[in-house]
N, C-alpha and C positions, 0 to 999 in steps of 0.2 A: 707284874709289868709284862707287856707284850710288844713285839716289834713286827711290823709288817714291812717287808722289803721286796726288792725286785718288782717295784710298781711304778707306774707312770702317774704321779700325784699332781693334780692341779689344786693347789692348796688355797688359792685366793688370799694368801698371806704375802704381803709386799716383800718381806725379807727373803722368803724362799717360795716364789710363785710356782716353781716346778721342783719336784724332789722325787727321790726313789725310795726313801725310808721314812717311816713315821713310828715314833716310840710313844706308847700309851701306858700311862700309870693310873691304875684304877679307872676313873671315868673321864680323865683329862688327857690332852695331848701333852707329852713331856718334852718332845723334841721332834724336829722335822728337818730332813736334809738328805745327805748322801750316805754311801757305804761306811763312812767313818763312824757313823752312829752305832754300827754293829760292834765295833771295838769298845766304844764308850759305855754301852749299856748291855752288851751281849751276855755278860757273865750272869746277870740276874734276871734275864727276861726270856720268855718263850718266843720262838720265832715262827713266822708264817711267811712262806714264799708265795707271793701273789702271781708269779709266772708272767710278769709283764703286763698284767691287767691295769686298768685305769682306776684311780681313786679320786672321788670328788667329795666335797663337803655334803652332808646330808641335805636333802632338799626340803623346803617348807612350802606348803600350799597356804598362801596368805588370805584366802577367802574360801571357806567351805562350810557346809552344814553337816557336821559329823553325824549327829543322830539321824537326820533325815537321809543321809547317804547310807548309813548302816541299815535303817529300816527299809530303804528303797531296794536293797539287795533281795528283799523278800517279796517285792511287789511285781505285778505284771509289767514287763518292759513294753511300753507302747510308743517308743521312739522308732517309728517305722516310716518307710517311704510312701506307704499307701494307707488310707483309712481302713480299707478292707482287711489288711493284715493286722492292724491294731484290734479291730473288732473280732477277728478270728482268735487272737490270743486271749482276749477277755472272755470269749465264749468258752474256750478250753478251760480256763481257770474256773469259771462259773460252774461248769459241768462237774468239777471236782470239789466244789464248795457246798456245804450243807445249806439248804434253803434258809433264808433269813440272815445268814452271815455276810459280812462285807467282802466285796471284791475290790481291791485297791491296786492302782497302777500309776505309772509316772512316765512322762517323756514326750507325750504327743505335742505336735505343733501344726496348726492348720496351714501354716505357710509352706510346709513340706508336702501338703496334700493338694486340695483344690483352692486353698486360700479362704475358704468359708468355714465358719465355726460349725462343728458337728452338733447333734441334737440329742436330747434325752431319749427321744423315741428310738433312735438307732441302738442305744444300749438296752432299752426295754425289750427290744425284739430278740436279743441274744442272751439276756440274763433276766428273765421275768421273775425269778424267785429270789433275787439277791439285790440289796442296795449296792450300787457301783459308784465309785468315786475315783477319778483319774486326774492327777495334777498335771498341768501342762509343763513343758520343758522349762519355761521361764520361772515357774512357781508363782506367777502373777495371774494365772487363769486356771480354772478347773472345770471339769466336765462330769456331770452327775446324771444318773438316771432318775426316773420319776419316783422310784421307791426311796432313794436317798433324799430327794427334795421333800417328800412327804414326811419322812422321819425328822427332818430339820424344821418342819412346820412352815415351809415356803409355799406361798400360793399367789394368786393374782393380786391380793391386797398387800403383799409384803413390800415394805418400803426399802429403798436402797440404803445400806449402811453408809456411814461417813467414809469417804475415800474408797467406795466400792460400788459395784453395779450388778444387779440381778437382771440378766438379759431375758426378755420375754417374747413370746410368739405373737402372731397376729390376733390371737384371742386374749392376749394379756396374761397368759400363763407363763411361769418360769420355763424356759426352753432348755435348761440343763447347763448353761454357761454362766459361770460366776467369776467376775473380775475383781481383782485386788482383795479388799477386806471382806467382800461378800462370801468368799470361799470359807471364811472362818465360821459362817453360820452352819455349814455342814461339818467341818472339821471338828468342831467342839463336841459333836455327838458320836464320833467314831471311837469305838473302844481302843484304848492304848495300853501297852504294857506298863506295869508299875516301874518305879525307878530302878529297882534291882533288875528287872527284865531288860530295861533300856541299857543298863551297864553291860549285861551279857551280850546284847546285840552289838554294841559298840566294840566290845573286846573281840567278838568274832570277826569283825570287819578289819581289824588292825593288820592282819597279814596281807590283805589286799594292798594297803598303803605301803607296807614295807617293800613289797615286790615292785611297786612303782618308784621306790627310792625316796619315799617321804619319811623324814624323821620328826617333822613338826607340822602343825596346822594352826591357823587362826580360825576359830570356830564361831559361827554366828547363829547357833541355835539358842533355845530359850532355857528357862529355869530348870525344867526336867533334865535337859542335857547336862547342865552344870552340876546338878545333884548326882547324876550317874557318873560323871567324870570324877567327882570327889570320891565316890565309892571306889572307883578303880585306882585313883591316886593313893588313897589311904591304905589300900591293900597291896600296893606295889605292882598292880597289873596294868597301869597306864603307861605302856611302853611307847610313848610319843610325847613330844613337848607341845602342849596346847596353850595357846593364848585365847582366853575366853571373853567374848564381848558381853556387855551388860545391856539388856533390852531397855529402850527408852522408858517404858512404863514402870520399870523398877528403879529408875534414877532417884526418886525421892527416898526410897529405902536405902540405896547405896550411899546417898549423900548423908542421910541421918546416921548411918553407921560409920561414916568417915572412910569408906572404902576408897583405895587409891589404885590407879593404873600401876601394874607391876607387882601388886601384892600376890603372894602365893608361894608355890614350891618350885622345884626344878622342873617338874613335869606339868604343872597347871598353875597358870597365873592370870590375873585380871588384865583385860585389854581396854578397849574403848567403849563408851556408851554409843549404841547403834540406833539410828532412826532411819526412816524412809522419807525422802523428799518427793518421790514420784513412783511411777509404775515401771513398765518394761516395753521394749520394742515389739515383742511378739504379739501381745494383745492391743498394741498401739495406745498404751496408757502412760508411756514416758512423757514428761511435761516438756513441750516444745514452744519456742517463740512463735514459729509459723506452723500452720496446719500440716498434717500428714498429707502427702500427695493424694489427690482424688477424694479427700475427706475434708472439705472446707470448714466444717464445724468442729473438727476434732484436733485439739492441741494437747491431748493427754490429760492426766490428773496430777495437779500440784498439791501435795499434802500440806505444805506450809510455806511461808515466805522466809526470807533471810532474817527478819526481825524476830520471828518466833524461834527460829533455830538458834539465834544468838542467845535468847533467854535460856534455852536449855543448856547451851554451852557455858554460859556464865555460872549456872548452878553447879555444873560438873567441875568447872575449873577451880571453884572455891575449895574443893576437897582433893584436887589433883587427879581428876578423871579426864582423860582425853576423850575427844569426840570422833565419831565417824558417821558418815551418812551415805546411804544408797542414793546415788544420783545418776540417771542415765540420759535424760533429755537435756538439750542445751539450756532450756529455761530453768530446770532444776539445778543444773550446774551453776548458773548465774546466781541464783538465790543463795545457794550454799556458800559460794565464794564471797558474796556480800556479807553473809553471816560470819564467816571465818575472819574477814577483814575487821569487823567489829570486835570479834573475840580476841584477835591478836592485839588490838589497841587496848582492850580491857586488861589483858594479861600484863602489858607494859605499865599501864596506869596504876595497877594494884600491886606491882612487884611480884606477880605470880610467874612461875616458870613457863616458858614457851613449850607447851606440851606437843607430843607427836600426833597431831590430828591427821585424819585421813579422809579420803573420798573413795567409796567403793564403786567400781565399774568405770566411771569417766568415759562413757561410750560415745558421746558426741558433745562437742563443745563449740560455743560461738567463737569466731575469730578474735573478738575483743577480749575474751576471757582466757585464751589459750595459754598465756604465760603467767597467769595469776597464781596457779598452784606453786610453781617454783618461787615466785616472789614472796608468797606468804609462808613458805615452808610447809606446805600441805602434801602429804604422801599420796601418790596416785596408785591406789590399790586396784589393779586391772587384771583382766583374764584374757590372755592372748587368744585362746581357743574360741572366745566369743566372736572374734572378727571373722574367722573362716566359717563358723556356724551361721552367723547372722548376715553375711555380706549380701545375699540376694534380697532378703527382706529390707535391709538398710537401703539398698539402691531403690527398691520399689516404693518405700514410704518416705525416705528422706531426700532422695534425688541428689542434687549437687552438694548438699550439705555434708555428704559422706567424706568430703575432702579432709575433714577434721573428725572423722569417726574412728575410734579405736587407734588413736594417734599416739602410739607409744614414743616414737622418735621426737615428735613435737614436744611432748612432756619432758623427755630426757634432756633435750637441748635447751629447754627453758629452765632447767635446774631442779626439776622435781625428782624425788626419789621414787623409783618404781618398785612395787611389791607385787609379785605375780601369784595368781591362784587359778582356780577352776570354777568356783561357785558350785561345786558338786553338791547335790546330784543333778544340777542343771546341765553340767558337762561331766565327763569322766575326770576323776582327780589325777589321771596319769600325766605327770608334768612333762614327759617327753613329747606328748601330743601338743602341749602348750608351747614347748620349745620349737617344735616344727612350725607351728603357726606363727610364732614370733619372728623366725628367721626367713620364712618363705612367703607368708601370707597366702598360702595355697591350701586347698582342701586335699584330702587323702587321694582323690582321683586326679590331682594335678590342676584342677580348675582354680581360677578362671584362665590362667596363662602361666607360662614358665616364670615370668618375672613376678607373679603374684598380684594380689588385689591392692591397689595403691602402694606400689613397692617403695615409694619414698618413706614409708613408715616402718619398713623392715628394720630389724635389729641384727647386730652381730651376735655370734654365739656367746661371746663373753658377756655382752650387755644383757642378753636374755637370761643366761644362767645367774647373773647377779640379782635379777628379779626374784629368783627362787632361793637365793642364799643371803647375800649381804643386804639386799634391799628389804627382804622379808624380816631379817633379824633386826634391822634398824627400826622398822615399823613397830616391832614388838618391844623395843628397848633392850634387845638382847645381843647387840653387836659386840659386846665385850666377852661373850661366851659361846655364841654359835654363829653359823654363816660362813666361817672359814676354818681352816685347819692350822691353827697357830698354837704355840705353847701357852697353856693355861686355859684354852678353850675346851669345851666338851668334845670327846672323841665320838662325834656323830658323823658318820661317813657312809658312802656307798661305793661298791665295786662294780665296774662295768667291763664287759668284754670288748667293747669298741670305744673309741675316743670321740665324743661328740664334737670336738674341735676339728677333727680331720675326716670323719666319716661323711658319706653323701647325706645330705639333709633328710632324704626319704627314709634312711635307715633308722632315724629317730622314731618312726611310727611303730617299729617292732622292738624297740629297745626297752629293757627293764633291768632292774638291779640284779646282779648275780649274787650279791651279798649286801646286807644292810646292818650297820652297827649303830647303836645308841648308847652313849656313855660308856664306851669300851666293851659292850656286850653285843655279841652277834645275835640279831633277832631273826634274820632270814638269810638262808644260803640255798641257792638253787641246786 
């Protein structure tokens, strides 16, 4: 048993919302309160004086790609303000890479450059001896050189895959840009570490997350990631609470096995079945009711309608698997909400439990649909940092429709539960950057103005933190054991030098955990 005392504790527990002492027995909180607990438990416990530091519940990133984030730490960072700098970084890596081996990178976004997609020829000029493959920031577009395209067998005669597009030049040849599922044509030939290697890569990335104050994540990577996480969990090395999604293509197997949401261990459990309704804003593939500004023929890519989604949801509900869907455009949001409305009716008619279904991103919504998540009990799994990252592109391509873009307060006031994340590696998994975006709606340079972008959607610090604690726990079905510091809950907590409730908002940009505890064990101490 241990006692942490002389602390400023924001417990998120209604009985003791603020406290100075927390008592931990093995992996659980035994008591929380004031100095009187030192007398009650002091004789049999070790004591740690926190020196007036702040304690919060451990934070959870409710949407990230853990394997891709971990692998991305080894890739060329091409999230640059100019294309020239990105090309310079790729050239430097290519110069250090043996001929014929792949050069991989992540993070580019043409909207941060000149607005035009780059070309394979630009990569050919700086890396003539290597196949090069660079995933865009959104993970919905990729940039490859000619060597990579040839290895994938792509040519003028290559047809577009379902829900994807191979962009081509004036001669009909692939120009290096692959949208949505077309990227898989190259990705499937890139050598990958085996499952044991992926486990090692993920384990090596965990200290980064602990420094950010994360004790849990909701992971949306695929089968290999799940296998690697099981290796870590079985060997006691998964020092993180992971809720793992089930890819849609594996739904028949999950259903045949009778797999249920919530099945698993204290550190790894099954989440929701995940599918994609549409693309993303960056490559203008998010499905919209009205065309993108200045692109009268482009309304994005809609992968399925509400009826088809309902059919998948029905199959999942029969065995107790909840659903979640990537939906960014207002048309995609409408279709998914129609599907959820049918699914809720089906649950009631069949006497099935009302599962904790979600929508990932909720980036723009039609006014007629704005209150439907709350009405249907659908969790809004959103990423605050997307608003500040995307605001210029959103204004450029969506125009006045951005009044209901990244509309956290609209969803909160309509009764929806907010679960906040980062979509890492699309953005940094640093939740303090997400908190800054949520309460200020400003970029790190202070733009667009002191009051922020569409300030009517700003949240209070309490509301924003609940998205990373209580809301994320509820989305995972874990509100009875994580998300707050209450007796009987896991002792998952972080220690901060500053209080986010009282510090200037811009201080959040440099904040990180001074110490991170998971189940009573210190994982990280600065």
